[in-house]
N, C-alpha and C positions, 0 to 999 in steps of 0.2 A: 503494500500500500505505498504513495506516492506520500511526501513530508509533505506537500504543500496541501494534498487533500485533508489530513490530519490534522492541518490549523487550521481550518477552516467548518474543518467536524472530527473534531477530535474524538465524540462518542463512536467513531467509525474502531476505534483501536482496544474498545472493547470484544469484538466479533475475533472469531469464532466464538459460539458462547456455548458451554458444554449442556448438558441438562442439570446434571449437580451445582453448577453457578448459578441458572435461571431459578432454581428452587431455592439456594440455602439470601439469592436476591428477592425472591418474592416473598419469603417468610420475613425478610430484615424488614421490605418493605411494609410487609400486615403491622406488624409488632411494631414500628416504630411508626405509622398512622394510629393506632391506637390508644398511644398516649398524645399524638400529637394533635387530634381532633378540640379535649378540652381545654389544651395548654393556649392552640389556635384562638379558640374565643374569649380567652383569660386574658391573651394581650391584646385581646382589640380591642377589650374596655378600656387598657393602657389608649390606648391609640386618639378616642375621641371618636373614634366611629361605631356602627352597628355591628354587635357581635360578630354575626356571617361574613365578615370582611375578614375576618382570622382564616377563617376556610377560603376563603378568594386566594388569599394571599397564601397557603398551604397547598395551594394545587397548581398554576402554572409555573409561577417560579421557582417551586420544587423541581418538577421534571427542567426546563429551559436551564437551571443552573448546573443540575447533575449532569445533562450533556455538552455544554460549552464549557465549564468548568476543567480545571485538571485535574482535583480528590475524587478520587471513588468513593469515600466516604462521606464527605462533605451534604449536609443533611441545609437546604436552603428554605428558609421560611420566614415567619414575624418572632423577634425576641427582644424579650422584654425591655432591652436598654435602645434600641431604637423606635419601640411604639410609644416610649413616653417623648423621647425627642422628635416624632413625630408630633406630639399631640403639641409641645411646647412650639413647633415650626408653623403649624397650620390655627393655632387657637386663637392668636390676634387678631388673625384675618375672617374668622367666619365663627357663628356657633358653635358646638360641635351638635354630632348623631342632623344635621341638613344639608340640604342638597350642596348648597355651598363650600358647607365645610369638607363634605366629600370631593367636590370639584377639584379644590385647591389641595386635597393629599393625594389623590390622583397625579395631579402635576408636579405635586412632590415627586413623586414614585419615577416618574418620568424624568424629571433634570438630575435625581438622585444615578436613574441609570445612565443617563449620556455622560455623567462626569464620570463614572466605572469606569463605560465602554471605553472614552476617548485616554483615558490615563493610560488603560492595560494595553490601547491600539500604537500609542506610542513609547510603550514600554515604561513606564513611571511606574512599575509598582515599586520602587523603594523610597518614593514620595512621603510612606507612610513611616518612615525613620524619623521625620522629623517631630512626628508625635512620640514622645521621650515614655519609657516605662513608667518613668515615676508623674507623669502627665495620667497618662490611662489609668493608675492607679486610685490616682485621687479621684478622676471621672465617675470610676465606676464603683465605691464605694459610697460617695457623695447619693449618684446617678439611685442605687440600689435601697439607700434609707428612700430617697424622695419616693420614690416606686411602692415602698415599701409605706408611709406616711398614706399617699396618694392613695392606697385602698380604705384606712378608717373608718371611711364614713357610708362603706357597702360592708364591711365588718361589722359595726355599730348601729347600721339604719340609723344613721343622722346628716344632716346636710351638711354641706362643705362647699362655700364660694368660692366663683375664680376671679383671681385678681391677678397684678402681676407680681406680687409676694407670695408665692407659695405655704411659708413658715408662717405670716403671718393668718393664710386664711386655716390651717392648719390648727393654729394658735385659737381663731376663732372658733372653729367646732370643738376643742376640746371644752370649750367654753357650755358647750351645750351637751354636756356629758351625761346631766340629770334627765335629758328626753330618747336616751338610749333604746332603738326599740328590740323587745324583749328577743321576739321572736327569733330576730335578727341577729341576735348575738348569740340564740339558741343554735340557731342554723351553722352556725360560725362556728361554733367549738364542738358540735357531730362532726361536720364538716373533719375540723382537722384530725379530730381523735378516730375518723374513719381510715384518715390516711396514713397516721401513726402506727396504727392496728394492722392496716395490712400491709404493709411496707417489715415487718417482722414475720409474715408464711411465708416462706422461701416459693411456692409455686404461682403466691401470687405479687410479688413484693416488683416485678416488672411493668405491671400493670396496676398499679393501687391507686393513682388518679382517672384512671378509668372506670377501676370499679366502686369507687367509693362516689364519682358522679351520677356512675347508674343508681347506687344507693340511691342516694339522695332526692332524684330525680323521684324515684317513686313513692319516698317517706314524701318530698314536697307536693307530688298529687294526691297525695292518700289524704295528708291534714288538711288542705285547701292550706296552704300557705302563702298563695299569690290571691288576691283580690284586690281586684280592680272596676272602679267606673266611673259614672259620668252625672258634672255638675252643671248647671250658668250662675251665672255673676249674684243674680237675684235669690237662689240658694245659702246665699252665707247669706246667717244670719247676724255678724257684727258687721255694725257699717266700717270701720277701719279698716278689717281685712276685707271688705269687697273694696273699699281704696286703692286699696297697696293691689293686689293683683288688674285690677279695672288701668291704674297707672304702669305696671308692667307689660301688658297687651301695647298699650297707645305707643306708649316707649318701640316696644317691639317691634311695632309697624311702620313705624318713624324708620326706627334703622332698619329696616326693610329699603323703603322705598327711597331713605338716601343713599342706601349703597348702590341701589339700579340709577339712582343720579350720578354716583361719581363714576360708575361704568361707563355712564352715553358721557358724559364729559371729556374722561378719558380719550375714549375713542375719536370724540370729535378734535380734540388738541392733536391725536394722533396723527391725523386725519390732514390736519389744517399746516401740518409742521413737514408731509409728506405732498401737499404742494402748495410751501413755500411762503405762504398766508404767516410771516414772524410777528406782525402783529397781533392776528386774531389766534394763533397759537399760545403769546404771552398771555392775553387776554384769558383765556381758557384753562392753563396753568394756575391761576390766580384763583379763581374760581374754583378748579379742583382742588388745590392747597385749601381753601377757605372750608369746603364739603368736608375734607378729610377732616379736618381740624372739627367740625360740628361732629362727625362721627364717634372722634376719638370720647368725644364730651359724653355724648348718649350710650358707648359703651361701656361708660364708666359709671353713667348712671346706671345704665342695664345690669349691670353685677352689684350694684346695691341692691336694687330694685328685687333683685333674683337671688341672693343672699337671704331678705327680709321674707319672702315667696315661700324660700325653701323651709324659712325655720317657724312656719304655722302647722298647727296641728290641727285636727279638728275631729268631733264627734259627730255620731248622727242616733236619729231615735230608734231604738229596737225594733226589728221590723220592716222598717222607711229604706227600700232600698235606694230612692230618689226625694229622702228629705229633708229636710233642712241640715245646714251643717253650720255648728257653732264651734265656738274657739277652744280645744282643750281648757277645761277647767273653768269654761264659761260658759255652760251650759245652764237651763233652768231646775231648779231644784226639786228633785224626785224624778226627773225624765229618766228614765231607764236606757241607756246607751248600748251600743253592738259588739260593745270591749273590742273597738276598732278606733286606730287612733291614723284617721286620712289623713294623707298628705297631697299636697296638688304637683303632677308630674310636667304636666306641660300645660298651655292657653293655646285656643286657639275659635279667634273667631267670637269670644264668649262664652265656649265648651268647654270647661276644664276635664282632664284627665284625671283621674284621682287612684292613687293605693292606699291599702288597707292592710297590707299587710306585707311581708318579705318581696324583694325584688328577684325579678327570674328573668330569665332569659326572652323567655313572651316567643311570639308568632318568629319562624326564622321562615324566609323566602326559598321554597324547592327550588330546586334545577341549579346548571352552572352560571356562572356568569356571561351576562349578557357582552357584545364587544362593544367599549364607550369609547371612543376617541377624546384622552384629557381635552379640557377645556385651554389653548393659549392663549395669551394676552401679555403685552409687554413689563405690564404695573406687576401683576402675578408675577413674571418668572422674573425679575428685580427683586422683589420682595420674599423670593421663596430660596432664592439662589443663593443669599451665604446660609441658610440652614442647610441647602441639598449638599454644599460641600463637605460640610462638618458630619454631613450623616453620611456620605459616601465613604469617606476617611474613615470614619469608628465601626461602619457598618463592614469595611475592607480590614481591615487589625482583626477584628471578631470572627469574622471566617477564615483568614489565612492563617490567624493561630493556632485554630482547630484543624485547619486543613496540615501544616504540618506535624501537629503534633500526633495525629494520626498516619499521615507518612511514611513517621520516623516507625514506627508501632507494626505498618504493614511492609515497610524495605521500598517506600514508591518515591515516584519524584512528585514535586508539587512547583510549579512555575506560577509566580505572584502576577505576571502578566495576562499568562491568560485566564487565571482565575480573576482576575479583576473584569477580563473580557467575559467571562461566563456570568459573574454576579452583575455588570452593566447591562443584561441582554436577559438577565430574566428580571431587574426590574423593570428597564423599557417594557417587555412581554409582559409584565402583571400589569403597568399602568394601563392598558387595553383591556383587560377584564378586572378593574374594578380592585385590584392589590394596590396597597400601602408597602412602605419599602421593606423591605428583606433581605435578611443578610444568612451567613452560619451558621446554626444553633450550634450552641457548644453540649445542650442534653441532646436534643435530637441527634448530632453526628454520634454520641457516646455510645447509644442505644443503636444506633443504624452498623455500628462498629462491631459491639456488643454480641448481637445480632446473627452475624456473621455478613454482612454486607460483603460482597467480593467485586462489584461493580455499580458506576450512578443507575445500573436497571432496577437497584433498590428503590430509590429517589422517585423515578418514575413507577413504578406498583403504588407506590406511597402517596404520592399525586392522584394517580387512580382510586385508590382506596377514599381518597377524600374527595373525587366527585361523587363515586359511588354514594359515598353521608350525604352529598348536596340532595343529590336526586332524590333518595328514597328514607332518610332518615331523620330528616331534620323536623317532622312534626314528635319525634321522642324529644325535642330538646324542650320542648316550649318548658316544660316546670322547674329546667335548671335554676337555683338557686343563682346569683349572682355575688352573694356570700360566699360560698364552695370556690367560684372562679377565683373571689381574692385572695382566698385562702392560699390558693392552686400558685395565683401568681407571688405569692410573698415567701412562701415555701424554697421557689425557683431561685427566686434573687439573696437568700438569705446567703447561699453558700460567695457572694459576691462581698459580701463584709469581710471583709479581713486585717482587722488593727495587726496582727501578726507580720502583714507583709507592710505596715507601716515601720514598724521598730525595726525588722531588716535593712528595710534602704536605708534607715538614718543610720544605720550601723556601717553600711556599706559605704553612704556620702553623705556629710552635712545636708550639701549644698543639694544635692539629690531629694534630702526628705524634707528641706521646708517645701520645694516645688511641689511636689505629693500634697501636704499640708494645704498651701495655699491653695492649687485645685481644688481641693477637694471644700476646702472654706466656702470660694467662691464658685463654686457651682452649688453649692446647698444657699448661700446666701441671695442666689441671682435668680432660682429658680422660680418660674418653667423658663427661664435662658438660658439653658443647658448650653448653649453655643459658649457665653462667653467663658461660662471656666477650661473647655478646653483651650479658648485661645488665648486666656491669661496662663494658663500652665504653660500652652507650646512657645509662647514669647518669653516668659522668666528660661523655659530651660532654654532656648537660644540666645538669652542672653546670659545667665549662666554658661554655659558653653563659650561664647566669646569674651567672657570676662578671665576667666581658668585658660584659654590661649593666646589673651594679650600679654600675660605677664608668664611664661612658663620656667620653670626650673631651671635657671642657672647655676650649673657647678665647678668649681673651681678647683681643681685637683692638684692630689702630691701624691706620693711616691708611700704604699705600704710597706708592710713589711715583707708581702708576700709578692712583691715587684708590681702587682698590677697599681694605676692610677684609681685614687678612690676620692670621693668629696671631703673637702678639709675642714668644711662645717659640718658635719656629721662623725668623722675620723679625725680626733684631735691630737697634736703635735707629729704631723705628717709632716715626711719632707719635701720643699718645696727647692724650688729654684729660683735665685735670684735673676738668671739669664732668662729665664725660659717661663711665659706664663702658661698654664693650661687650663681650657675651661670647656666643656663638656653643654650645650644649649641640645634642652628638650623639651623639642616643639618645633613645628613647622614656619617658614616663613613667610609671612604673608602679611598682606598691609594694615592688621591691625596690631602684630607684635614686632614691626620691623624697628620701632623708634627703640621699645625697650630693648630690642638686640644691640645694636646700634651704643643706647646709654651703660648696656653691664659691661660692653665690651671697652669701652670708653674709659667706664670708670675701673675696671681690673687693669688697664694699660697703667693710669693715674696713681694706683697703689703702689703699681711694681713698678717704678720708672729707669730701675737697670736696664730691666728687660729689653732683652736686642730681638725676642722671635716671641709668638702670640701664639700658639697651636689650638685651633679651635675642634675639637671633637665634633662630628657631625654627622653620628648613627642616628640617631632620634633627630635627625633634620630630613622628614618623608617627604616637603614637596615644598616650590619657594613658587612667589611671583614674578609680574614684576615689578614690584614696589620690593618686594625684598632684595632683590637683581639689582636696583638703582639705589639702594641703599649699601648694598657690596660696593658694589662700583666707588660710592667717595667714600667707603671707609677704607679701603685698599689706599687709595690716593691719601689719605688724610694719616694712617698709620708711617705711610712709607717716606713723606716729611719729617714727622715723628722719630726716625730711625728703625723703626718698630717692623720687622715684616712677619706679616700673618701667613699661616701657613693652619691648610684643611688636612683632615683624615675620615674614613670614612665615609664619604660623600654617596647618595645614592643614587644610581641610574639616572630619575627622571631630574634631578635637581644640577647632573653634572649633564645633561641634554640643552637644559636652559642655561645654564651656562657659557656653554659649546656656542649655544644658536647666536648669542649674545656678543658672543665676545670676550666674557667677564675670566672665561679659562683662561685666555693667553695674557689678558692683562693680569691675573695672580701668578700664573707661570705652572708651567708641568709640572720643576723641580719643589715648585709648593704644595703642590696636592698630592695625598698617600691613601692608599687601600683602606690600613690600620696606625693606629697612633703608634706603634712599637717600630715602625720604618717610621714614620715621622720624626721619632725622637731620635732614630739612628741618623737620619741626614741629617741633622740639627746638631746631634753629637759634632759628628763629621766637619763640619761647616765653622762652629767655634774651634776646636782642635784643641790647643793645652788650655782653654781658658774652663773649661770644664771637668779636670781630672780631679778636682776633690768637691763636686758637686754633689750632692747628698740623691739628690732628680736621677742624675744617671747614674749610678753607681749601680744598675744591674743590666746598663745599654750594652754591656761590652759583651753579657751572656748571653742575650736575649737570643730567641730562635724564632724569625721572626717567618 
């Protein structure tokens, strides 16, 4: 099979397939899908999308990622971190679970895929190295905590607001602990206990999540855990509550109208710019900005009203399905209630959808995701592109780290650039079938490998099983409690909280420890804007690297007892010379540290006024840029004017190539460049002659074998 054909269709490398391989992949695919189905819905809960979008993301991206990636065991699908980052990117632009929100999410998926595909095509898989391990460590730990806290409202059955300060929303929610919905709390503990107990049963441990989901669905349906109803504004007996809900709906309608107006103004502005109508475009741009300011003001008001509406709890008279609603604690004396605390789920044209029990998944559309082309608009692309870049990098880092870990165990080769192409195509394809951004899953990949997957065909079977679920089994998911999905999420992310890793990083390098801690703190405090944590950490990490390399270690060397040259600042009382200064530079010569190198050389020469030679041991100089070369040109001339000859030893080929290309080699002279410091000292000894007979630095030179 030609290499060119495999490059465009890497899945052809799976063939020919034996019956044993197909059987192993089939079993691995089914096993992985059994675990994936409930987790996919749980992760979609994090993204702010309808829960069945998790199944969509586990379908098409899983198949494409396996066929065009280089790893044979990597499971592509929804993951917790990327789901949370999706919500953080889209939430400022639209209200969750709305058509607008879904449209932005699909566009984000397309952008993430295009970024990954472009990086893979131009072979920039190593770009992830700019995001260092300490940055990822701090980000992952903070994100895991944010994910856990984001599920508290579902675990406790109390409302949580949505603003630009996530920790503030959590704090406000905790003030409502007395309003904890006891049936929801009971289902939380029931689901947690089930999963923990089933994990201890060897035969069921791998499918503990699925078994727990099945049992809780049955229990939920049997006890009537889900109670829903409807009401109109006039059913609200309390005037203050009725006024609050009316204001909320009115503000929501105004936001929708203003959103349409912003979209229309933006379209007219782009057309005016295209037609060359500068003044008209400027006027429309001004109107658009004013409309956006009004929109932001309305969004703040919307969040305030939504927080108030979510805190409302009502009771109804017993036996009246559509009776009056009274605020909890404010019902008429002696009234028998239905023993349920009703809250408002949504309001649409004066009709309120009420929930009186625990939250469940509810109706899940049967059938495969329809082909949908993401709506492209310049404004939306510009707003989502920064988040898409961050998500693309974080998603790829999670994918490639898992792929490499499995490849080492299976003794296979993973091509980072091909994996980028595979992940990019998976997200591009997924965006046309209603999937939000996907990446390689730690849990799914581990299960895939443990189940005996031999090729990517296992993930194809996995995707097919998810498709079968969408076609035939979605009615069975109606009574699945969201509290159980929240438990699944919390248990999945607990392994991402690794305080011991912070301690290990701190011990290895204090600077890296600071980077990890700062990234952790910024990510936590800036939530839901998670990209700020990554960007701050990456900038700090690069700054730390520049700081380290701007002033690398410079050692003045002396003769040790065994004849070797060592740092005189570490080993005291070493034999040195008055005629020769020997120094070692532990870093590459580039624009940021050339001045430092020059200062250290001139300082060493000034301290040793009688020295006639300066030997620079250059074993650690791995590269040299034009700034370094220019500095050496000037330095050689300066030292010769003062009667000091500079000599180099141990220079690498890439450094010598620069010297030869620029004429610096000839300026220094072939007689002053040596392969080792031993050869250099012998030559200097010969040139100094009788002057060094009693010099301690040269005591061993005569007997050295170079």
